[in-house]
N, C-alpha and C positions, 0 to 999 in steps of 0.2 A: 587312617592308614598312612604310614610314613612315605614320603616321596621316593620314587624309584631313582637309584643312582644312575647318572648318565654313563653311557658306554665308555669304558676306559678310565672310570673313576678309580681312586686308589684301592678301595675295597675289592672291586672287580679284578683289578690287575693283580693284587696280592693273592686272591683266590685262585686265579688261573696259574700264577707262578707256582703256588704250592702244589696244585694238582699235577702239573707237568713235572715238577721235581720228584714227586712221589711216584710218578710213572717212569722215572729214569731218564727224562729228557735232559738234554744239554742246555747250557746257556744260549748257544746259538739257535737251537730249536725254539726256545722260549721267545727269543727276540724276533724270530721269523713269524711266530704265531701272533705276537702282539702287533707287529707291523701289518699283518694280513687282517686282523680283526678291527684295528682302530686307526689304520692308515697313519701310523707314526713314522717320523723320520728315523733313519737307521740309528743315529746316535742316541736319540731319546729311547728307542726300543731297547738298546743294549743297557742303558741305565736302569730302566724298569725291570729288565730281566734279572738284574742283580738286586732289585728292591731298594735302590739308593735314592736319596734326595739330591738336588742340584749341589747343595753345599757339601754333602759327603763326597761327591765326585770331585768337586773343587779341591777339597782337602787331600784326597788321594793323588790328584794330579800334581799338586804342589809338592807332596812327599816324593813322588816319582821323579819330578824335575830336580829336587834338591839332591837326590841320590846320584845324579849325573853331573860330573864336573862341567861347569860353564853352561848349565841348562836351567838356571833358576827361572821361575815363572810366577808372576803374581796372578793367581787365579782365584775367582770368586764365583758364587752361584749365578750372578747375572751373566758373566762371561760364558759359563757352560751353557746356560739357556740360549744365548745368542749363537753359539756354535751349533746347537741342536736345530735352531730355526733356519739357519742359512741353507739355501740361497734366498730365502724370503727376505724382504726389505728390512724387517725388524731384526735380522740375524747378522752375524759376522763370520766371514770365512775363516775356518780354523787354519792355522799355519801347518806346515809339514811337521814341525816339532810338536804342536798341540795334538795332531792326529796320532802321532807315534806314541805320545804319552797316554792318550785315551785308550789306544789299543792295548798298551801294557796294563793299564788299570783294569780294563774289561776282560783281559785274557783272550783277545781275538786278533785277527789280522787287520791291518789298516784298511784293506779293501772292504772288509765287512762293515765299515762305518760309512761307506759311500754308496749311494744309489745312482741311477742313471742321471737324475736331475743334478746331483752334485758333480758328476763327471763332466756334464755338458758345460758347467760353469767354471770348472777348474782349468787353469792354464795347462796345455798339453805337456809342456816340459816338466811340470811338477808331478803330473800323473805318472810319468815314467819313473820318477825318483821314489814314488810311493811303493813300488814293487819290492817286496821282501819276503823271505820264507815265512809261511804261516805257522804261528806257534800253536800248540795244542789248545783246543777250546777249553778244556778243563785241566789245568796244570796238575800233574799227579802229586799226591801228598808226600811221597817219598820215592826216590829212585830205587828201582829193583836192583838187588845185589848182583843178579846175573847179567845186568845191562853192561855192555862193554864200554869202557871209559874212552872218551875221545882223546886223541893225542894231538898236541899242538903241531902246526906245520914246521918242517925243518928243511934245511938245505935249499935246493931249487924251488921246492914247493913254498917255502917261506918267502922267497924273493917274489914268486908269482903272486902270492896272496897280498903282499905289501903293494905291489904294482897295481893290482886290482882295486885295492882300497884307495890309492891315490887317484886312480882314474875315476872312481865313483865320486870322490870329493871334487875333482876338477869339473865333472859334469854338473854337479850341484852349483859350484862357484860361478860358472859362466851363465847360469840361468838368471833371468831378471823378470820382474813383473812390470817393467816400464821400458819403452823403447825411446830412442833419441827423438823420433818424431813426436811422441806423446809429451816428452819434456819440453820440446820447442812450443807445442800447443799450450801447455800449462803456463809457460812464461808469457806467451802472447795474450792469454786470457787474463793474466794478472796485470799486464800493461793496460789492457782494455778497461778493466775495472778501476784502476788507479786514475785513468783519464776520465772515465764516465762519472766518477764522483764529483768532478768539478762542475758538472752541469745537470746531473740527473737526481732523481729523488733519493735521499740518503738511505732510507730504510730498504728500498729496492736494491741498491748497490750493496748494502750490508748483507742482505740475504744471499745475494749471488756470491759475494766474497766468502761468506761462511760455508756455503756448499762446496765451493772450489777448495777451500782450506781442508774440509773434511775428506775430500777426494785425495788430496796430497798426503794428509795424515795416514789414510788407509794404505796408500802405496808405501809409505815409509815403514809400515808394520810388516811388509813383505820383504822380499830379497832383491837386491840390485847391486850393481858394481859400486865401488867406493865413489867413483866420479859421478855416477848418476845419483847416488844418495846425497852428495854435496849439493848438486843442482836442485834436488827436491827440497833440501833444508833451506836453501836460499829462497825458493818460491814460497815455502811455508812462512819464512820470516817476513817477507814483504806482505803477504796476506794478513798475518797477525798484526803487523804494524798498521795496515790499512784499517783493520777492524778496530784497533786501538784509537786511531785518529777519528773514525766515524763515531765511536762510542763517546769520546770526549765532546765532539760537536753536538751530540744529543744530550749532553749533561750527565752521562753515566760514567763518572770518574773512576769508581771502583772497578768496573768491568774494563775500562780503558787501561788501568794499571796492570790488570791480570794479562790482558792481551800483549801489553808492552813487555812484560817479563818473559812471556813465551816467545815473543819475537826475538828478544835478546838471546835466549837459549838457542834458537834456530840459527841466528847469526854466528854465534860461537861455534856451533857444530859445523856450519858451512865454511867457517874461516874467511868470510867475505867482509873486507873492510868497508866497502861502500854501503853494504847492508847494515853493518855495525853503526856507521855514522848516521844513517837515516833512522834507525831504530832509536838511537840516542836523541835525535832531533824530535822524533815523535814523543818520547818520554819527557823531553823538556817542555814540549807543548802541553802535554797533559798536566805536568806539575805546575806550570804557570797558571793555567786556568783553574787549577785546584787550590791556588793560593800559596803553593810551596815555591816561592820565588828563588830562594837560595839554591834549592834543589834543582830548579829549572836551569839556573846558571851553571851549576856543576855538570849537569847532563850535556849542555851545549859545549862546554869546554872539553869534556871527555871526547865528544864526537869530533871536535876540531883537531884532536891529536892524531887522527887517522888521515893518512895521505890518500886522497881520492880524486878521481876525475869528476867532471860535472859540477853541479851547482850546490852541492850539500854544504860546502864551506860558507857560501853566501848565506844560506839558510841559518846555519848554526850561529854565525856572528849576528845576524838580524834578531834571532831569538834571544841571544844574550843581551843585546841592547834593549829589547822589549822588557825583559825582566828587571834590568838595572833601572830603567826609567820608572817602573812601577814602585821600586824601592826608594825613589827620589835621589838616586845617585847620578846626577846629571853628567859629570865628567866621564864616568865609566860608560854610561850609555852613549855619549857622543863618540868616544873612542871606538866602541863596538860598531857603531853605524859606519864610521870611516873604514873599519876593517872589512865590513861587508862589501863596501864599494870597491875596495882594493881586490878582494877575492873575486868579485865580478869581472874586473878588468883582467885578472890573471887566469881566469877560468880556462881549462883545456878539456876537450872531450865532451861527451854527452852523458846524460844520466841513464843508468841501466834500465829503469822502469819508466820514469816520466810521470806525467799527471800530477797527483798530489805529492809525488816524490821528486819534485823539481822546484827550483826557486827562480822563477822568471823575473825580469826586470820590474814588471808590474807588482809582483809579490814583494820584492825587496822594497819598492817604493811605499807599499802599504805599511811595512814595519817602520821604515825611516820616518814617514810622515807622522805616525802615531807617537814615535819617540820624541820627535821635535816638538810636537804639541805638548807633551807632558813636561818637557824640560823648559817650557816657557818661550817657544819661538813659533807662535801661530802663523806669522806671515811666511816663514820658511816651510812650515808644514803644509800650508795651502799651496805654495808653489810646487812642492814635491808631489802633492796629490793631483793637481791639475796637469802637471807634466806627465804623470802616469797615464791619464786618460788621453792626453794628446798623442801618445805613441800608438794608440789604437791596436795594441797587440792582444791576442786572445787571453782571457783571464776567467777565473772562477767567479760565479755569482756571489759567493760568500766573501771573497777577497774584495770584489768591487764594492759590495755593500759596506765593508769596513773602511775603505778609502773614502766613500761618500760620507760616512759618519765623521771621519776626520775633517773633511771639508766643512761639514755643518758645524762642528765644534769650533773650528778655527773662525768661521764667520761670526759665531756667537761671541767669542773672545774679542773679536774686532768690532763688536756691536753692529752686526749686519744680520738681523733676524730674517729678512727676506731671503738672503743668500742661504741661510741655514735651512729654511723650509724648502727651497728649490733643490738643494743637495739631497735632502731626505726623501724627495718624492719617489725615486726609484726603489729606495729601501722599503718604504711603506707599501709598495706594490708587490713585494715578494709574497708568494703563497706561503701558508703556514708551515708546510713541510721543509721549506728552505730557510726558515727563520732559526738558524742554528744557534747553539749556545754562545759562541764568540760574538756573533752579530747582536744577539739579544742583550748580552751583557754590556756591550758598548753603547747600544741604544739607551739602556738604563743609566749608564754613566753620563751620557749626554743629558738625559732628563735631570739627573742630580746636579750637574753643572749649571743647567739652565735655572734651576730653583735657587741656586746660590748667586746668580748673576744680578746685575743692576736692572736687568730687563724682566725680572721674575714677575712683576705685577702688570706688565703690559699685555694688551689684548693678543698680539701675535704669539707671545710666550705662552699665554694660557691655552691658546688653540693648539700649539705645538705639544704642550704637556698632555693634553687630552688625547691627541693622536698617538703619542708614545705609549700611554697607558693602555689604550685599546689594542694597539699593535702587539704589545708584549703578552696580552692575554691569550693570543693564538700562536705563540711560539712553539717550535717543535719540541723542546724539552718539557714545556708545560703540558702539551697535548699528550705526550708519552706518560708523564706523571699521572695525569687524570685518568688515562685509560687503564693504568696499573691499579689505581685506587678502585675503579669500577669493577675490575676483575676480582679484586680481593673481597668485594662485598658479597 
């Protein structure tokens, strides 16, 4: 005996629709019956009342949108399904334009596509704008010859009609899905996450930043004033830049590049020079750790072309110096280090976001000491690193670890293995989730330098190499790579 179809299955829906059509029922009556029998959402019921698939509806919505000047819409089956499920978490709220197009496609009133649950979730001002004359449920096949032809308004009636149209548009134009208080809170939350990343678990901050970014993206899909849209784009840009920074710290360079490109688009749409500069700083950082050193230099120089307050110019010059030193261009690296120091001395104003988007004196010293080490000045690098810790200013655990690695490398170059081991003690104490890609890479570089040094065969060097190898086995990028491999099995 074949299994019985579940209630609301396609065969059962089609049978009901055919019976009701044969009995002379309208589409609206069929939709109501389907909702009553199978507890469908109204938009899903209207689709099944027509017997259409999600993709067929998407195609008709696209065609209806294309027929309206300035109303193009990229619709697909997945989006129609999300409109039907809203306000469930798996759904997406249809915009006013989407509801109007769906109503035209189904031959119903916009109000027929909403139930009480929808109305409770819809912004009240948008519900007011949804009111419109209800079209006939079943459009007639041809107008009757005896039907009087409507005449266009003329004279005073034309003036009144035009005024009413302008008033209706003005009512829509001044509506917004985000208030100034909400914008202020979004910016405050972004600042909090940018600062939290300096000390908290990177994956936790990544998840929080992703959720906040999705919230901002959803708001941008709605309607707000141009000023509010610009502020939302700026928040979205900083959040995408933060996601790019964290992605690269976790060794995910492809994802970091994608986030960086989206951050740049948001910065352009916001017209925000400080955001542009920080996005280019982020992209320089990603390119540098991905081995694209010339590209890293170009990003840093592009960012420096924007006039900004705060510390971004210090950061960009430091990043340029870092990339030059890795290329072996000592003079260019030294010049960029001096330019970073000058920018620090001439800095005015505060950074808009702060946290990861600020270049403190400790952070500048991290770059400067690493550059001095690479261009052959271990004694100067050691003084720069020790001076950074002597100032006792707040700093990120990742930055502190990199400065200690510079100290250890300088001690090795100066044939002081005990000093190297002491400098690395806090680095080796980092928990696995804080062993980020830049720190891990520099620890590995230290191990390679140790293997090439005159002390390679000594007992202290052998012990240090063992500690380095064991430490790198539990780095954050490696743990993520292994967990992905396990998930794929």
